[in-house]
ZAVOKOL-958477 format. One record per residue: residue in three letters; residue number from 1; x, y, z of N, C-alpha, C in turn. Coordinates in Angstrom, 2 decimals. Example, Ala and Ser with C-alpha at 12.3 -4.5 7.8 and 13.67 -1.06 7.14 Angstrom:
! residues 2
{keba->ALA, mimi->1, neast->13.19, nnorth->-5.69, nup->7.80, caeast->12.30, canorth->-4.50, caup->7.80, ceast->13.20, cnorth->-3.30, cup->7.80}
{keba->SER, mimi->2, neast->12.85, nnorth->-2.25, nup->7.08, caeast->13.67, canorth->-1.06, caup->7.14, ceast->12.90, cnorth->0.03, cup->7.87}
This chain:
! residues 154
{keba->MET, mimi->1, neast->94.12, nnorth->79.66, nup->110.57, caeast->95.46, canorth->80.20, caup->110.59, ceast->96.39, cnorth->79.22, cup->109.88}
{keba->ASP, mimi->2, neast->97.38, nnorth->79.80, nup->109.26, caeast->98.38, canorth->78.97, caup->108.60, ceast->99.58, cnorth->79.84, cup->108.28}
{keba->GLU, mimi->3, neast->100.67, nnorth->79.20, nup->107.92, caeast->101.87, canorth->79.92, caup->107.52, ceast->102.26, cnorth->79.41, cup->106.13}
{keba->SER, mimi->4, neast->102.95, nnorth->80.28, nup->105.39, caeast->103.42, canorth->79.90, caup->104.07, ceast->104.79, cnorth->80.55, cup->103.86}
{keba->TYR, mimi->5, neast->105.48, nnorth->80.12, nup->102.83, caeast->106.84, canorth->80.58, caup->102.59, ceast->106.96, cnorth->81.06, cup->101.14}
{keba->TYR, mimi->6, neast->107.53, nnorth->82.24, nup->100.96, caeast->107.63, canorth->82.87, caup->99.64, ceast->109.07, cnorth->83.13, cup->99.28}
{keba->GLY, mimi->7, neast->109.33, nnorth->83.09, nup->97.98, caeast->110.62, canorth->83.52, caup->97.46, ceast->111.69, cnorth->82.46, cup->97.59}
{keba->GLY, mimi->8, neast->112.89, nnorth->82.93, nup->97.79, caeast->114.04, canorth->82.05, caup->97.85, ceast->114.80, cnorth->82.15, cup->96.55}
{keba->VAL, mimi->9, neast->116.09, nnorth->82.01, nup->96.64, caeast->116.93, canorth->82.18, caup->95.47, ceast->117.13, cnorth->80.86, cup->94.73}
{keba->ARG, mimi->10, neast->117.31, nnorth->79.79, nup->95.49, caeast->117.60, canorth->78.51, caup->94.86, ceast->116.37, cnorth->77.63, cup->94.75}
{keba->LYS, mimi->11, neast->116.42, nnorth->76.76, nup->93.76, caeast->115.41, canorth->75.71, caup->93.65, ceast->115.78, cnorth->74.65, cup->94.69}
{keba->GLY, mimi->12, neast->114.86, nnorth->73.79, nup->94.96, caeast->115.18, canorth->72.71, caup->95.89, ceast->114.13, cnorth->72.58, cup->96.96}
{keba->LYS, mimi->13, neast->114.57, nnorth->72.57, nup->98.20, caeast->113.68, canorth->72.33, caup->99.32, ceast->112.54, cnorth->73.34, cup->99.35}
{keba->ARG, mimi->14, neast->111.36, nnorth->72.86, nup->99.64, caeast->110.18, canorth->73.71, caup->99.70, ceast->109.69, cnorth->73.79, cup->101.14}
{keba->GLY, mimi->15, neast->108.88, nnorth->74.81, nup->101.44, caeast->108.26, canorth->74.90, caup->102.76, ceast->109.21, cnorth->75.29, cup->103.86}
{keba->ARG, mimi->16, neast->108.90, nnorth->74.82, nup->105.08, caeast->109.69, canorth->75.17, caup->106.25, ceast->111.15, cnorth->74.77, cup->106.07}
{keba->GLY, mimi->17, neast->112.04, nnorth->75.68, nup->106.44, caeast->113.45, canorth->75.37, caup->106.39, ceast->114.11, cnorth->75.62, cup->105.06}
{keba->ALA, mimi->18, neast->113.36, nnorth->76.01, nup->104.04, caeast->113.97, canorth->76.28, caup->102.74, ceast->114.77, cnorth->77.58, cup->102.82}
{keba->ALA, mimi->19, neast->115.98, nnorth->77.55, nup->102.30, caeast->116.88, canorth->78.69, caup->102.40, ceast->116.35, cnorth->79.89, cup->101.63}
{keba->GLY, mimi->20, neast->116.43, nnorth->81.06, nup->102.25, caeast->116.08, canorth->82.30, caup->101.58, ceast->114.60, cnorth->82.59, cup->101.48}
{keba->LYS, mimi->21, neast->113.77, nnorth->81.75, nup->102.01, caeast->112.32, canorth->81.94, caup->101.93, ceast->111.86, cnorth->82.94, cup->102.99}
{keba->VAL, mimi->22, neast->110.79, nnorth->83.68, nup->102.67, caeast->110.20, canorth->84.64, caup->103.60, ceast->108.98, cnorth->83.98, cup->104.23}
{keba->PRO, mimi->23, neast->108.98, nnorth->83.77, nup->105.56, caeast->107.80, canorth->83.20, caup->106.21, ceast->106.69, cnorth->84.26, cup->106.30}
{keba->VAL, mimi->24, neast->105.48, nnorth->83.85, nup->105.97, caeast->104.32, canorth->84.73, caup->106.06, ceast->103.25, cnorth->84.00, cup->106.85}
{keba->PHE, mimi->25, neast->102.72, nnorth->84.66, nup->107.85, caeast->101.68, canorth->84.10, caup->108.70, ceast->100.35, cnorth->84.70, cup->108.27}
{keba->GLY, mimi->26, neast->99.32, nnorth->83.87, nup->108.16, caeast->98.03, canorth->84.37, caup->107.70, ceast->96.87, cnorth->83.93, cup->108.57}
{keba->LEU, mimi->27, neast->95.92, nnorth->84.83, nup->108.71, caeast->94.67, canorth->84.57, caup->109.43, ceast->93.52, cnorth->84.83, cup->108.48}
{keba->LEU, mimi->28, neast->92.53, nnorth->83.98, nup->108.49, caeast->91.34, canorth->84.19, caup->107.68, ceast->90.12, cnorth->83.96, cup->108.54}
{keba->LYS, mimi->29, neast->89.30, nnorth->84.97, nup->108.64, caeast->88.04, canorth->84.82, caup->109.35, ceast->87.08, cnorth->84.10, cup->108.42}
{keba->ARG, mimi->30, neast->86.34, nnorth->83.12, nup->108.94, caeast->85.40, canorth->82.39, caup->108.11, ceast->84.45, cnorth->83.36, cup->107.42}
{keba->SER, mimi->31, neast->84.30, nnorth->83.21, nup->106.13, caeast->83.45, canorth->84.09, caup->105.31, ceast->83.85, cnorth->85.55, cup->105.49}
{keba->GLY, mimi->32, neast->85.12, nnorth->85.78, nup->105.70, caeast->85.56, canorth->87.13, caup->105.99, ceast->86.83, cnorth->87.52, cup->105.28}
{keba->ARG, mimi->33, neast->87.65, nnorth->88.25, nup->105.97, caeast->88.84, canorth->88.86, caup->105.40, ceast->90.10, cnorth->88.13, cup->105.82}
{keba->VAL, mimi->34, neast->91.08, nnorth->88.20, nup->104.94, caeast->92.38, canorth->87.61, caup->105.24, ceast->93.31, cnorth->88.72, cup->105.73}
{keba->TYR, mimi->35, neast->94.21, nnorth->88.35, nup->106.63, caeast->95.23, canorth->89.26, caup->107.13, ceast->96.54, cnorth->88.49, cup->107.14}
{keba->THR, mimi->36, neast->97.59, nnorth->89.07, nup->106.56, caeast->98.88, canorth->88.40, caup->106.55, ceast->99.95, cnorth->89.31, cup->107.11}
{keba->VAL, mimi->37, neast->101.00, nnorth->88.70, nup->107.62, caeast->102.14, canorth->89.46, caup->108.15, ceast->103.41, cnorth->88.65, cup->107.90}
{keba->MET, mimi->38, neast->104.45, nnorth->89.35, nup->107.43, caeast->105.75, canorth->88.71, caup->107.27, ceast->106.35, cnorth->88.56, cup->108.66}
{keba->THR, mimi->39, neast->106.97, nnorth->87.43, nup->108.90, caeast->107.58, canorth->87.17, caup->110.20, ceast->109.04, cnorth->86.73, cup->110.00}
{keba->PRO, mimi->40, neast->109.88, nnorth->86.96, nup->111.00, caeast->111.27, canorth->86.51, caup->110.86, ceast->111.38, cnorth->84.98, cup->110.89}
{keba->ASN, mimi->41, neast->110.39, nnorth->84.34, nup->111.51, caeast->110.36, canorth->82.88, caup->111.59, ceast->108.94, cnorth->82.45, cup->111.92}
{keba->ALA, mimi->42, neast->108.71, nnorth->81.16, nup->112.03, caeast->107.37, canorth->80.64, caup->112.32, ceast->107.33, cnorth->79.96, cup->113.69}
{keba->ARG, mimi->43, neast->108.10, nnorth->80.48, nup->114.63, caeast->108.10, canorth->79.93, caup->115.99, ceast->106.90, cnorth->80.45, cup->116.77}
{keba->LYS, mimi->44, neast->106.50, nnorth->79.69, nup->117.80, caeast->105.34, canorth->80.11, caup->118.59, ceast->105.58, cnorth->81.43, cup->119.31}
{keba->THR, mimi->45, neast->106.82, nnorth->81.72, nup->119.69, caeast->107.11, canorth->82.99, caup->120.37, ceast->106.90, cnorth->84.18, cup->119.42}
{keba->THR, mimi->46, neast->107.00, nnorth->83.94, nup->118.13, caeast->106.77, canorth->84.98, caup->117.13, ceast->105.28, cnorth->85.08, cup->116.79}
{keba->LEU, mimi->47, neast->104.62, nnorth->83.93, nup->116.65, caeast->103.24, canorth->83.90, caup->116.18, ceast->102.20, cnorth->84.22, cup->117.26}
{keba->MET, mimi->48, neast->102.46, nnorth->83.82, nup->118.50, caeast->101.45, canorth->84.02, caup->119.56, ceast->101.07, cnorth->85.49, cup->119.77}
{keba->PRO, mimi->49, neast->102.02, nnorth->86.43, nup->119.82, caeast->101.62, canorth->87.84, caup->119.98, ceast->100.73, cnorth->88.34, cup->118.84}
{keba->ILE, mimi->50, neast->100.98, nnorth->87.86, nup->117.63, caeast->100.14, canorth->88.25, caup->116.49, ceast->98.74, cnorth->87.69, cup->116.67}
{keba->MET, mimi->51, neast->98.65, nnorth->86.42, nup->117.05, caeast->97.34, canorth->85.79, caup->117.26, ceast->96.58, cnorth->86.49, cup->118.38}
{keba->GLU, mimi->52, neast->97.25, nnorth->86.79, nup->119.48, caeast->96.58, canorth->87.43, caup->120.61, ceast->96.11, cnorth->88.84, cup->120.26}
{keba->ARG, mimi->53, neast->96.82, nnorth->89.52, nup->119.36, caeast->96.44, canorth->90.86, caup->118.95, ceast->95.27, cnorth->90.84, cup->117.96}
{keba->MET, mimi->54, neast->95.22, nnorth->89.83, nup->117.10, caeast->94.26, canorth->89.82, caup->116.01, ceast->92.98, cnorth->89.02, cup->116.28}
{keba->ILE, mimi->55, neast->93.00, nnorth->88.16, nup->117.29, caeast->91.86, canorth->87.27, caup->117.54, ceast->91.31, cnorth->87.53, cup->118.93}
{keba->GLN, mimi->56, neast->90.01, nnorth->87.64, nup->119.02, caeast->89.37, canorth->87.84, caup->120.32, ceast->89.43, cnorth->86.55, cup->121.13}
{keba->PRO, mimi->57, neast->89.60, nnorth->86.68, nup->122.45, caeast->89.61, canorth->85.48, caup->123.30, ceast->88.30, cnorth->84.69, cup->123.16}
{keba->ASP, mimi->58, neast->88.37, nnorth->83.42, nup->123.41, caeast->87.22, canorth->82.52, caup->123.38, ceast->86.75, cnorth->82.17, cup->121.96}
{keba->ARG, mimi->59, neast->87.47, nnorth->82.56, nup->120.94, caeast->87.12, canorth->82.23, caup->119.56, ceast->87.65, cnorth->80.85, cup->119.21}
{keba->ILE, mimi->60, neast->87.00, nnorth->80.21, nup->118.25, caeast->87.48, canorth->78.93, caup->117.74, ceast->88.55, cnorth->79.22, cup->116.70}
{keba->VAL, mimi->61, neast->89.68, nnorth->78.53, nup->116.83, caeast->90.81, canorth->78.72, caup->115.93, ceast->91.15, cnorth->77.38, cup->115.30}
{keba->TYR, mimi->62, neast->91.21, nnorth->77.34, nup->113.97, caeast->91.55, canorth->76.14, caup->113.22, ceast->92.97, cnorth->76.27, cup->112.69}
{keba->THR, mimi->63, neast->93.78, nnorth->75.24, nup->112.91, caeast->95.16, canorth->75.24, caup->112.40, ceast->95.49, cnorth->73.85, cup->111.88}
{keba->ASP, mimi->64, neast->96.65, nnorth->73.74, nup->111.24, caeast->97.17, canorth->72.42, caup->110.91, ceast->97.96, cnorth->71.91, cup->112.12}
{keba->SER, mimi->65, neast->98.74, nnorth->70.90, nup->111.95, caeast->99.43, canorth->70.26, caup->113.08, ceast->100.83, cnorth->70.81, cup->113.34}
{keba->PHE, mimi->66, neast->101.16, nnorth->71.94, nup->112.78, caeast->102.48, canorth->72.55, caup->112.97, ceast->102.70, cnorth->72.80, cup->114.47}
{keba->SER, mimi->67, neast->103.89, nnorth->72.46, nup->114.97, caeast->104.17, canorth->72.52, caup->116.40, ceast->104.09, cnorth->73.93, cup->117.00}
{keba->SER, mimi->68, neast->104.25, nnorth->74.96, nup->116.20, caeast->104.15, canorth->76.33, caup->116.73, ceast->102.76, cnorth->76.64, cup->117.24}
{keba->TYR, mimi->69, neast->101.78, nnorth->75.88, nup->116.80, caeast->100.41, canorth->76.11, caup->117.25, ceast->100.08, cnorth->75.36, cup->118.55}
{keba->ASP, mimi->70, neast->101.05, nnorth->74.62, nup->119.11, caeast->100.82, canorth->73.90, caup->120.37, ceast->100.41, cnorth->74.84, cup->121.49}
{keba->ALA, mimi->71, neast->100.94, nnorth->76.06, nup->121.49, caeast->100.63, canorth->77.01, caup->122.55, ceast->99.15, cnorth->77.38, cup->122.57}
{keba->LEU, mimi->72, neast->98.45, nnorth->77.19, nup->121.47, caeast->97.02, canorth->77.50, caup->121.43, ceast->96.20, cnorth->76.56, cup->122.32}
{keba->ASP, mimi->73, neast->96.74, nnorth->75.37, nup->122.58, caeast->96.02, canorth->74.40, caup->123.40, ceast->95.84, cnorth->74.89, cup->124.83}
{keba->VAL, mimi->74, neast->96.72, nnorth->75.75, nup->125.31, caeast->96.64, canorth->76.26, caup->126.68, ceast->96.38, cnorth->77.77, cup->126.69}
{keba->SER, mimi->75, neast->95.82, nnorth->78.28, nup->125.61, caeast->95.55, canorth->79.72, caup->125.51, ceast->94.07, cnorth->79.98, cup->125.74}
{keba->SER, mimi->76, neast->93.67, nnorth->81.22, nup->125.52, caeast->92.27, canorth->81.60, caup->125.72, ceast->91.41, cnorth->81.28, cup->124.49}
{keba->PHE, mimi->77, neast->91.97, nnorth->80.60, nup->123.49, caeast->91.23, canorth->80.24, caup->122.28, ceast->90.78, cnorth->78.79, cup->122.35}
{keba->HIS, mimi->78, neast->89.75, nnorth->78.47, nup->121.60, caeast->89.32, canorth->77.08, caup->121.42, ceast->90.04, cnorth->76.57, cup->120.17}
{keba->HIS, mimi->79, neast->90.98, nnorth->75.67, nup->120.34, caeast->91.86, canorth->75.25, caup->119.26, ceast->91.42, cnorth->73.93, cup->118.67}
{keba->ILE, mimi->80, neast->91.24, nnorth->73.90, nup->117.34, caeast->90.92, canorth->72.67, caup->116.62, ceast->92.00, cnorth->72.46, cup->115.57}
{keba->ARG, mimi->81, neast->92.65, nnorth->71.28, nup->115.64, caeast->93.72, canorth->70.95, caup->114.69, ceast->93.16, cnorth->70.11, cup->113.54}
{keba->ILE, mimi->82, neast->93.69, nnorth->70.38, nup->112.37, caeast->93.39, canorth->69.57, caup->111.20, ceast->94.68, cnorth->68.85, cup->110.83}
{keba->ASN, mimi->83, neast->94.68, nnorth->67.54, nup->110.93, caeast->95.86, canorth->66.74, caup->110.63, ceast->95.83, cnorth->66.41, cup->109.13}
{keba->HIS, mimi->84, neast->96.63, nnorth->67.13, nup->108.34, caeast->96.61, canorth->66.96, caup->106.89, ceast->97.10, cnorth->65.58, cup->106.44}
{keba->SER, mimi->85, neast->97.83, nnorth->64.88, nup->107.28, caeast->98.28, canorth->63.55, caup->106.87, ceast->97.12, cnorth->62.55, cup->106.92}
{keba->LYS, mimi->86, neast->96.05, nnorth->62.89, nup->107.65, caeast->94.88, canorth->62.01, caup->107.72, ceast->93.73, cnorth->62.52, cup->106.87}
{keba->GLN, mimi->87, neast->93.47, nnorth->63.83, nup->106.92, caeast->92.36, canorth->64.42, caup->106.15, ceast->92.54, cnorth->65.92, cup->106.05}
{keba->PHE, mimi->88, neast->91.90, nnorth->66.50, nup->105.05, caeast->92.01, canorth->67.95, caup->104.87, ceast->90.82, cnorth->68.69, cup->105.44}
{keba->ALA, mimi->89, neast->89.74, nnorth->67.97, nup->105.70, caeast->88.55, canorth->68.62, caup->106.27, ceast->87.76, cnorth->67.58, cup->107.04}
{keba->ASP, mimi->90, neast->87.10, nnorth->68.04, nup->108.08, caeast->86.19, canorth->67.22, caup->108.86, ceast->84.91, cnorth->68.03, cup->109.00}
{keba->LYS, mimi->91, neast->84.00, nnorth->67.85, nup->108.06, caeast->82.76, canorth->68.64, caup->107.97, ceast->83.13, cnorth->70.11, cup->107.83}
{keba->HIS, mimi->92, neast->82.79, nnorth->70.96, nup->108.79, caeast->83.09, canorth->72.39, caup->108.68, ceast->84.44, cnorth->72.74, cup->109.30}
{keba->ASN, mimi->93, neast->85.16, nnorth->71.77, nup->109.82, caeast->86.47, canorth->72.01, caup->110.42, ceast->87.55, cnorth->71.85, cup->109.35}
{keba->HIS, mimi->94, neast->88.10, nnorth->72.97, nup->108.89, caeast->89.15, canorth->72.92, caup->107.87, ceast->89.88, cnorth->74.26, cup->107.83}
{keba->ILE, mimi->95, neast->91.00, nnorth->74.28, nup->107.12, caeast->91.72, canorth->75.53, caup->106.89, ceast->91.84, cnorth->75.79, cup->105.39}
{keba->ASN, mimi->96, neast->90.88, nnorth->75.28, nup->104.62, caeast->90.93, canorth->75.40, caup->103.17, ceast->90.85, cnorth->76.84, cup->102.69}
{keba->GLY, mimi->97, neast->90.22, nnorth->77.73, nup->103.45, caeast->90.11, canorth->79.13, caup->103.05, ceast->91.46, cnorth->79.81, cup->102.98}
{keba->ILE, mimi->98, neast->92.28, nnorth->79.64, nup->104.00, caeast->93.59, canorth->80.27, caup->104.00, ceast->94.51, cnorth->79.57, cup->103.00}
{keba->GLU, mimi->99, neast->94.36, nnorth->78.26, nup->102.83, caeast->95.13, canorth->77.55, caup->101.80, ceast->94.77, cnorth->78.08, cup->100.42}
{keba->ASN, mimi->100, neast->93.50, nnorth->78.39, nup->100.20, caeast->93.05, canorth->78.98, caup->98.94, ceast->93.73, cnorth->80.33, cup->98.72}
{keba->PHE, mimi->101, neast->93.81, nnorth->81.15, nup->99.78, caeast->94.48, canorth->82.44, caup->99.66, ceast->95.95, cnorth->82.26, cup->99.26}
{keba->TRP, mimi->102, neast->96.67, nnorth->81.33, nup->99.92, caeast->98.08, canorth->81.11, caup->99.58, ceast->98.21, cnorth->80.73, cup->98.11}
{keba->ASN, mimi->103, neast->97.32, nnorth->79.86, nup->97.64, caeast->97.35, canorth->79.42, caup->96.25, ceast->97.16, cnorth->80.60, cup->95.30}
{keba->GLN, mimi->104, neast->96.14, nnorth->81.42, nup->95.56, caeast->95.86, canorth->82.58, caup->94.70, ceast->97.03, cnorth->83.57, cup->94.72}
{keba->ALA, mimi->105, neast->97.57, nnorth->83.84, nup->95.90, caeast->98.65, canorth->84.81, caup->96.03, ceast->99.89, cnorth->84.33, cup->95.29}
{keba->LYS, mimi->106, neast->100.25, nnorth->83.07, nup->95.47, caeast->101.44, canorth->82.56, caup->94.81, ceast->101.27, cnorth->82.53, cup->93.29}
{keba->ARG, mimi->107, neast->100.07, nnorth->82.19, nup->92.84, caeast->99.80, canorth->82.20, caup->91.40, ceast->99.93, cnorth->83.61, cup->90.85}
{keba->HIS, mimi->108, neast->99.39, nnorth->84.60, nup->91.57, caeast->99.48, canorth->85.99, caup->91.13, ceast->100.92, cnorth->86.48, cup->91.13}
{keba->LEU, mimi->109, neast->101.68, nnorth->86.18, nup->92.16, caeast->103.06, canorth->86.67, caup->92.29, ceast->104.03, cnorth->85.97, cup->91.34}
{keba->ARG, mimi->110, neast->103.70, nnorth->84.75, nup->90.93, caeast->104.58, canorth->83.98, caup->90.05, ceast->104.84, cnorth->84.71, cup->88.74}
{keba->ARG, mimi->111, neast->103.85, nnorth->85.46, nup->88.26, caeast->104.00, canorth->86.13, caup->86.97, ceast->105.06, cnorth->87.22, cup->86.98}
{keba->PHE, mimi->112, neast->105.48, nnorth->87.68, nup->88.17, caeast->106.50, canorth->88.72, caup->88.26, ceast->107.91, cnorth->88.16, cup->88.22}
{keba->ASN, mimi->113, neast->108.03, nnorth->86.83, nup->88.27, caeast->109.32, canorth->86.15, caup->88.14, ceast->110.34, cnorth->86.67, cup->89.15}
{keba->GLY, mimi->114, neast->109.91, nnorth->86.79, nup->90.38, caeast->110.78, canorth->87.26, caup->91.45, ceast->110.46, cnorth->88.68, cup->91.86}
{keba->ILE, mimi->115, neast->110.38, nnorth->88.89, nup->93.15, caeast->110.07, canorth->90.20, caup->93.70, ceast->111.15, cnorth->90.53, cup->94.72}
{keba->PRO, mimi->116, neast->111.75, nnorth->91.72, nup->94.62, caeast->112.76, canorth->92.09, caup->95.62, ceast->112.16, cnorth->92.08, cup->97.02}
{keba->ARG, mimi->117, neast->112.91, nnorth->91.60, nup->97.98, caeast->112.42, canorth->91.47, caup->99.35, ceast->111.88, cnorth->92.78, cup->99.91}
{keba->GLN, mimi->118, neast->112.52, nnorth->93.92, nup->99.57, caeast->112.07, canorth->95.20, caup->100.11, ceast->110.71, cnorth->95.63, cup->99.53}
{keba->CYS, mimi->119, neast->110.29, nnorth->95.05, nup->98.40, caeast->108.99, canorth->95.38, caup->97.79, ceast->107.93, cnorth->94.34, cup->98.11}
{keba->PHE, mimi->120, neast->108.33, nnorth->93.22, nup->98.68, caeast->107.40, canorth->92.10, caup->98.87, ceast->106.17, cnorth->92.50, cup->99.69}
{keba->TYR, mimi->121, neast->106.36, nnorth->93.36, nup->100.68, caeast->105.24, canorth->93.80, caup->101.53, ceast->104.10, cnorth->94.35, cup->100.68}
{keba->LEU, mimi->122, neast->104.42, nnorth->95.21, nup->99.73, caeast->103.38, canorth->95.83, caup->98.90, ceast->102.68, cnorth->94.81, cup->98.00}
{keba->PHE, mimi->123, neast->103.44, nnorth->93.89, nup->97.44, caeast->102.85, canorth->92.86, caup->96.60, ceast->101.93, cnorth->91.94, cup->97.42}
{keba->ARG, mimi->124, neast->102.38, nnorth->91.62, nup->98.64, caeast->101.57, canorth->90.77, caup->99.52, ceast->100.28, cnorth->91.47, cup->99.91}
{keba->LYS, mimi->125, neast->100.37, nnorth->92.77, nup->100.22, caeast->99.17, canorth->93.53, caup->100.58, ceast->98.22, cnorth->93.66, cup->99.39}
{keba->GLU, mimi->126, neast->98.78, nnorth->93.73, nup->98.17, caeast->97.92, canorth->93.75, caup->96.99, ceast->97.13, cnorth->92.44, cup->96.89}
{keba->CYS, mimi->127, neast->97.80, nnorth->91.32, nup->97.17, caeast->97.12, canorth->90.02, caup->97.14, ceast->96.00, cnorth->89.98, cup->98.19}
{keba->GLU, mimi->128, neast->96.26, nnorth->90.51, nup->99.37, caeast->95.22, canorth->90.61, caup->100.41, ceast->94.04, cnorth->91.41, cup->99.89}
{keba->TRP, mimi->129, neast->94.33, nnorth->92.58, nup->99.31, caeast->93.29, canorth->93.46, caup->98.81, ceast->92.44, cnorth->92.75, cup->97.75}
{keba->ARG, mimi->130, neast->93.10, nnorth->92.07, nup->96.81, caeast->92.37, canorth->91.35, caup->95.77, ceast->91.45, cnorth->90.29, cup->96.38}
{keba->PHE, mimi->131, neast->91.96, nnorth->89.56, nup->97.36, caeast->91.19, canorth->88.49, caup->97.99, ceast->90.03, cnorth->89.05, cup->98.81}
{keba->ASN, mimi->132, neast->90.28, nnorth->90.12, nup->99.55, caeast->89.27, canorth->90.67, caup->100.46, ceast->88.18, cnorth->91.46, cup->99.77}
{keba->GLU, mimi->133, neast->88.48, nnorth->92.07, nup->98.66, caeast->87.54, canorth->93.02, caup->98.08, ceast->86.64, cnorth->92.46, cup->97.00}
{keba->GLY, mimi->134, neast->86.73, nnorth->91.18, nup->96.71, caeast->85.72, canorth->90.57, caup->95.86, ceast->86.05, cnorth->90.45, cup->94.39}
{keba->SER, mimi->135, neast->85.01, nnorth->90.64, nup->93.56, caeast->85.09, canorth->90.33, caup->92.14, ceast->85.97, cnorth->91.31, cup->91.38}
{keba->HIS, mimi->136, neast->86.32, nnorth->90.93, nup->90.15, caeast->87.13, canorth->91.80, caup->89.29, ceast->86.42, cnorth->93.12, cup->89.02}
{keba->THR, mimi->137, neast->85.11, nnorth->93.07, nup->88.87, caeast->84.34, canorth->94.29, caup->88.62, ceast->84.44, cnorth->95.25, cup->89.80}
{keba->GLU, mimi->138, neast->84.30, nnorth->94.72, nup->91.02, caeast->84.41, canorth->95.56, caup->92.22, ceast->85.81, cnorth->96.14, cup->92.35}
{keba->LEU, mimi->139, neast->86.83, nnorth->95.34, nup->92.07, caeast->88.21, canorth->95.82, caup->92.15, ceast->88.46, cnorth->96.92, cup->91.12}
{keba->LEU, mimi->140, neast->87.95, nnorth->96.73, nup->89.90, caeast->88.13, canorth->97.73, caup->88.85, ceast->87.42, cnorth->99.04, cup->89.23}
{keba->ASN, mimi->141, neast->86.23, nnorth->98.93, nup->89.80, caeast->85.50, canorth->100.13, caup->90.23, ceast->86.26, cnorth->100.87, cup->91.33}
{keba->GLN, mimi->142, neast->86.86, nnorth->100.13, nup->92.26, caeast->87.65, canorth->100.77, caup->93.32, ceast->88.87, cnorth->101.49, cup->92.74}
{keba->LEU, mimi->143, neast->89.54, nnorth->100.83, nup->91.79, caeast->90.71, canorth->101.46, caup->91.16, ceast->90.32, cnorth->102.73, cup->90.41}
{keba->LYS, mimi->144, neast->89.21, nnorth->102.69, nup->89.68, caeast->88.74, canorth->103.87, caup->88.95, ceast->88.45, cnorth->105.01, cup->89.92}
{keba->LEU, mimi->145, neast->87.83, nnorth->104.69, nup->91.05, caeast->87.52, canorth->105.70, caup->92.06, ceast->88.80, cnorth->106.28, cup->92.65}
{keba->LEU, mimi->146, neast->89.79, nnorth->105.44, nup->92.92, caeast->91.07, canorth->105.92, caup->93.45, ceast->91.76, cnorth->106.85, cup->92.45}
{keba->VAL, mimi->147, neast->91.77, nnorth->106.47, nup->91.17, caeast->92.39, canorth->107.30, caup->90.14, ceast->91.67, cnorth->108.63, cup->90.03}
{keba->LYS, mimi->148, neast->90.35, nnorth->108.60, nup->90.05, caeast->89.54, canorth->109.81, caup->89.96, ceast->89.85, cnorth->110.74, cup->91.14}
{keba->ASN, mimi->149, neast->89.93, nnorth->110.17, nup->92.34, caeast->90.22, canorth->110.97, caup->93.53, ceast->91.63, cnorth->111.55, cup->93.48}
{keba->CYS, mimi->150, neast->92.58, nnorth->110.79, nup->92.92, caeast->93.95, canorth->111.30, caup->92.79, ceast->94.01, cnorth->112.48, cup->91.83}
{keba->LYS, mimi->151, neast->93.26, nnorth->112.38, nup->90.73, caeast->93.24, canorth->113.48, caup->89.74, ceast->92.58, cnorth->114.72, cup->90.31}
{keba->ASN, mimi->152, neast->91.59, nnorth->114.53, nup->91.19, caeast->90.88, canorth->115.67, caup->91.79, ceast->91.62, cnorth->116.22, cup->93.00}
{keba->GLY, mimi->153, neast->92.70, nnorth->115.58, nup->93.39, caeast->93.49, canorth->116.08, caup->94.52, ceast->92.94, cnorth->115.71, cup->95.88}
{keba->SER, mimi->154, neast->92.05, nnorth->114.72, nup->95.95, caeast->91.50, canorth->114.32, caup->97.25, ceast->92.34, cnorth->113.26, cup->97.90}
C-alpha cells in the first residue's frame, strides 16, 4: 500500500501537503492487480475503511513509514513497515510494486500536460487498466475486441 499525489497548479512543494494536489491511495497485490482510489486526504480515518474493505483480515500488509498507517499495527492485518530512509527493500519485504505503478502512471499522464480534475478518475482508471492487463499486444487485442463489440451493438 502507498499513497501518491497528482496534479496541482503551481510548481514548488512536492508530495504531502503540496497545494492543489489530488491524493490517491493505492493497493497492489503481490504478483497481482493494482487498485487505486482518489481520497480527500491521506489520514488514517480516510484510509482505514478502504483497507478494511479491500483486504482480507490476517493478510500481510507492506507500507512505508507514513503515520496514517500506524492504525494497521493494532488492526486485523499483519503490518510490515519499510523505512525508506534506511532501505527500500529487505529481501521480499518492499513496496516497489506500487511505487512502480505510480512511476508508470505519472509518466503516462505527463504527456497530457494537465488533466481537469473532473476527468482525472477516467485517466487514473486507464492507468490501472494498462498496468493490470499486461503487454501492449494484449491491450491492443482487448481494444480491438471492444471496438468490434461496439460496432456489432453488443
